[in-house]
N, C-alpha and C positions, 0 to 999 in steps of 0.2 A: 433495391435497398434504399431506404430513405427514412427521414424523421423530420419533425418540426418542433421548434422551440419558441415560446413566447411567454410574456407575462400578462396576467389579467389585471383588472382595475384595482385589485387588492395586493399587488406585488407578488402574486403567487406564480411560481415558475411552472410552466406547463410543457411537458414533453408528450407529443402526440403523433399520430399517424406513423407509428413505427412499422415499417414494412421490410421484411427480410425473408428470403427463401432458403436460408442456411439450415442445417439439421439441428441447430441448437434449439432448446426449448426457450421461448421468449415470454417473460413475465411483464405485464404492463405496469409501469410505475404508478402507484396510487397514493403516494405520500403527499402531504400538503407541505410544499417547500416555499418559503417566503424569503425574498431578497430585496432589501431596500433600506433607505435611510429612516431612522427613527421608528422602525417597526416593532421594537421590543414593547412599546407602549400598547400594542394590540395583542399581547400574549394571551390574555384571558379570553378575548374574542376568538382567537384562533383555536384555543382549547375547546371552547364551547361549540364552535362550528364542527369540530372533529368528533365531539361527543365521547371523549375518553373518560369522563368522570368528573367528580367534584372534590375528591380527596387525593392528595399526592404527597410523595416525598421528593423534595428538591435536593439534588446532589450537586455540590460544588467543592472546590478546595479553598484554602484560605486566601488565594489570590483571586480566583474567579468570583468568589462570594462578594468581595469588595467591588470588583469590576462590574458585575451585572447580576449576580445571584441574589443579593439583598433586594435590589430593585425589582427583579422578576418576582420574588416572593411577595412583595408588597402589592404589585400590580395584580397578581393572582388573587390575593386575599381581597383586594378591593373589588374584584370581579365575582366574589362569592365563593371562591375555591379555598378549601382548607389545605394549608401547607405545613408539612413537617420538614424542617431543614436537616440535611445531613452534610455538614461541612468537614471534609477530610483535611486534616491539618498535617502538613509536612514541613520540615526545615528547608527542603529543596524540592525539585520536581517530583511529583508523585508518579508511581507506576500503577498500571492496571493489573494489580496482582491479587493474591488471595486475601491479603490484609485489607485492601481497599474494598474488594467485593464483600468481605465480611462486615465492614463498617456499614455498607449500604443495607445489607440483609438485616443487621441488628437495628436499623433505623425504621424498618417497616412497621406499620401499625395494622391492627385488624381491619381497618376500613380503607387501607391504601388501594386505590384503583388504578393509578398510573404513576410513572416516575418522570421527573424533569431533570435533565442534565444541563448544567451550565458550565461550559468549558470547551476544550478542544479534544485532542485524541484520547488522552488517558481517561478523562472524566466520561467522555462519550462511550468508550468501550466498556468501562467498568459498569456504567449504568445499563448499557445494552445487554451485557451478560446477565445481569440480575433480572431485567425485564423479560428476557427471552426465557430464562429458567422458570419464571413465575407465570409466564403467559399473559402479561399485562402490557398495555401500551407505554411508549416512551415519547416524551416531548423533548426536543433538543434545541438548546440555545447555544449557537456557536460563538466563541469569543476570539478566535484567531483563524486566519486563512492559512493554516499550517499543514494540513493533511487532507486526504480525500475520504476519510472515514465517516463523515457525517451521513452520507447516503449509502453506506456500506451495509451488507448483511453478514459480514465476517467480523469476529472479535479477535484482534491481535492482543494477547495477554501475556503476562509473565507468571509462571508457576514454578516455585522453588528455583528462581533464577533462570529458568529456561523459557525462551520465546515459544509460545504455542498459538495455534489458531483454532477457534471454535466457531461453529455456526451460530449466527445471531439473527435478529430481525432489525430491519431498518426502522428508525423512529417514525411514528405516524405523522408527527409535525416537526418541521425543522425551520428554525428562525435564524436568519443570518442578517443581522443589523449592521449595515456598512459603517455606521457611526461608531459602533463598538469594534468591529473588525479592524478598522484602520488605525486604532490606537494600539494594536498588538505590537510588541517589540519587532524591530526589523529582522531579528534572527528568525522569528516565527514566519514572517513573510518569505524570507529566503528559503526556509524549510518547505513551505508550500510550493514554491517554484521548483525546487529540487525534486519534490515528489512528482510533480507534473512532467518534468523533462524526462524522467525515467520511463514514461509511457512509450517512447519511441522504441526502446529496447524490448519492452513487454510485447508490443505489437509484432515486432520482427520475430521474436521467439515463438509467439503463438502461431504465426503462419508457418514457421519452420516445423513446429509440432504437427501441423496439418499435413505438411509435405512428407515428413518422415513416418508419422504414426497414424495418418488419417484422422487426426483429432479434429472435431468440428470447430470451424472458425466462423465467427459472426462478423461479416463485413460492416454491418450497420453499427455495432458497438465500436468497431475499429474506426469508423467514420466519425462517430460522436466524439470519441477521445481525440482523434487527430484534429478535428475542427477546433476543439477547445485549446489544444496545445499550440496550434498554429496562431490562434488569436493572442495567446499569451506571449509567444515569441515576438509578435509584431508590436506589442505594447509593454515591453519590459521596462522602459523608462518611466512610464506611468505607474507601474507596479512599484518600482524602486522609490518613487516619490510618494507612494501611498495616497494617491489621489482617489477620489470616489470612483472614477472610471477604472483605474488600475486595480483597485481592490475588488470591484465588481467582476472584472475579467478573471482575476485569480480565483475568487471563490466559485465563479461559474465553472471554471475548468476543473476545480476540485470536486464540486457537486456532480458535474456531468460524468467525470471519471468514475466516481463512486456509484453513480446510477447504473452503469453498465454491470456492476456486480449484482444489482437487483434484477436486471433484465435477463441475464444468463445464469445467475445463481452461483458464480464463482469469480475469482479475482484475476482470471487469465488476461483480461484486457488492460490491467493496471499494474501488474507486478510479475517480475521474473527474476533473472539472475542478479540484477542490480538491487532488488529488494532482499534477495538472499544474503548478499554481502552486508547490507545495512543491518539486517536482523542479527547476523553473526557478530558484527561489531558490538551492537547493543548488548547482546546476550553474554559475550565473553567479558566485556568490560564490567558488567554487573556481577558476574560470577567471581571476578577477581577483586571486587570491592572498589572498582573505579567508576568514575562518572560516565554514564552512557551518553553518546552523542545524540543530538536531536535527529529524529528519524528521517525527516525530509532532507536535511543537510547531508546525512550519510548516503541517501539515495542519489542526490545530485553528484556527490563526489564519486561514488561507485559507477555512476553512469559514464562519467568522463574516463574512468579507468577501463571499463570493458569496451567502450566504443572502438578503440583501435584494433581490438581483437576481431570485431565484426568486419571492419574494412579490410584488414589483412587477409581474412579468410576468402575474400573474393578472388584473390590471386593464387589460391591453392590449386594444385592439380591432383584431384582425387583419383584419377586413373592410375597414378603411380603407386598407390597404396599397396603394400605387401600384406595381404590378408593372413598368410601363414605366419609371418612374423608378428602381426598384431595378435593373433591367437596365442602364439607362444608366450607373449609378454602380458597376457591377461592377468589381472590381479585375482587371486583366489578369493573365495568367500571368506575364508579365515583371515586373510590379510586385509580384506576390505573392512571386516569388523574391527580389526586392530587399528586401521586407519581412522575409522569413525570415532573410536574411543579416544584416539590421540587428538584428532582435530576438534571434536565437539565436547570432549570430556564425558564421563559415563552417564550422568543424568540426562543430558540433552541427546547424546548419541543413541542411547537405548530407546528413547522416545521417538526419535527420527526414524530409526531402523524399523521399529514396530509399525509405524504408520506408512512406511515406504518400501515394502517388501519387493515391489516391482523393480527397484534399483539393483537388485542382485540378478543381473542379466545372465541368461544362458548364452553360450557362444552362437547358437542358431539365431537367437533374436538380435544379438549384436551384429552378426554378419548381414542379416536382413536389412538392418538400419544403414549399415555402410553401403550396401549395394543400392539401396533406395537413394541415398545421398549422391552416389555416383551417377545414377540414372537421371536425377533431377537437379543436378548441380546448377544448371542455368536458371532454374526457378528460384533456388536459394540465393544465388547472386542477385537476381532481380529484386528480391525482398530487401536485401541489404542496400542495394543501389537506390532504393526508394526512400531510404532514410536521409535526413538532411546532413549536411557536412558536419564533421566534428567541430570545425571552427564556429559554426552557427551556435551550437550548444555552449561551447567554451566562452564565446564572446558575450552571450546572454548572461551567463553566470558571473562573468567578470564585471559587466556593467552593473549588476545587482550588488556587487561586493560580497558574493557568497563564498563559502568555503570551497577551495579548489583541489586540495590534496588531503589524504587521510590525516596527516599531522594537524591540519586545521580542525579536525574533529576529535583530536586527542588520541588518535589511533597510531600506535608505534609501528615500526617497520616489520617486526616479527608477526604481529597480528595481521598487518596488511598482506604480507606474503601468504600466510596461511589461509586467509579469507579467499584469495583468488583461486587457490587450489581446491578448497572444499565447498565453494559456492554451488557447484554442480550437484552436491549431495544433499542439499537441504530439503528438496522435494523431488518426487518422481516426475513432476511437471517437466516437459521437455524443453531444452534450451540449446542454443548453439554451443555452449560450453560442454554439454553432454555429448553432442555430436563430435566435437573436436576430441574429447577424451576417448570416445568409442572408436575413432579413427586412429588412435595411437599418437595423436599430435599434441596433446596437452602440454607435455614437458617442453616441447619446442616453443610453443606459444607463450608459455609462462617462464621462460628462461630468466627474465628480469625479476622474478619473484622466487628466489631460491629457498629451499626447505632443507631442514636437517633430517627429516623423517626418512626411514628406509623400511620397505616391506620386509 
């Protein structure tokens, strides 16, 4: 298992020599990814080198248009490319929702050959969704090192207030100008760091999924992400100061994390229960007309929340589990539906249940998972022991001045408690939280997060 990373003379990031013998299907990254100072000036050249066309719609919001969108449009026009601007105007942060996607669709012209997104997560995903549906290329100009979605092939979207994920395509050209990225508000930098730190949890859960359910695990993707996260931890002060070196390390960590999605075709290496909690907070806040917290900030805080659950599980004695009692206490399908409707509210609950039928376990499957965990508990403990200490993550976030508790993200105690109990239910994807629940231990582990709900 190995890979190589370097830059060519044009500031193009090259990932090569990916070697892995795991069962996952591996796709070779073929995108043109540029990272460097002042490279937005080369956008027309990059577009021509890729051969995506000569007519585009450029998508920005009222903030990113002033930051880089207007300049990008002029540079493209000077290079002989026809540009139709689509500037999505919002009083506050825009969401990648049906309204934003509709604005892009209505901006398309008969001769549109490709799309250009100028922004961070919301703009990138909105444009990605339209480009994917139309089957046309996307050029991405990143404006903040705030999330790992630039190189992703997944679109996190909001539909009728519900967080959904749809398959997408990675942009053919990605331009990350450090001179632009380092002007991003410190909150967006903190958000990017939070998104990266959650990868430790994602990796542990992925390997646990391999242990319990024989889910294919890609050690090369794990290595790519862990190398990037380790470098970030070692340079947290540079990142906090928004130096060229620090911002390069952060954006590389985000790009490399997202690249694993391209390689294996899913988000397993970069998102697990910590992302489930973050998505839940965002979704519930929006459903109730409240401001949604920044995604990466939520991921960072939820990472701190779930970390002690992992370390505590290492001292568990699974040999003492009473399987007959666990079977007797199993939640019925009817009560699980009631729970989902309560925790996620009908719109989201019905969507989640329809997409995750596998979470309605038979007792035979639950018992198999418990016995596998008992048999391979030493392997599970080794996975958790391989994680850095909680103090390492806590101190990195503290030095950065990041949000540390849910209240810092505008999330109240009731929502915090509920999120810890329902994070296991957001996806069929296996997590330690699912294992703890299947072993009948979840209430014990979440005693500090009380609920009013009764089956």
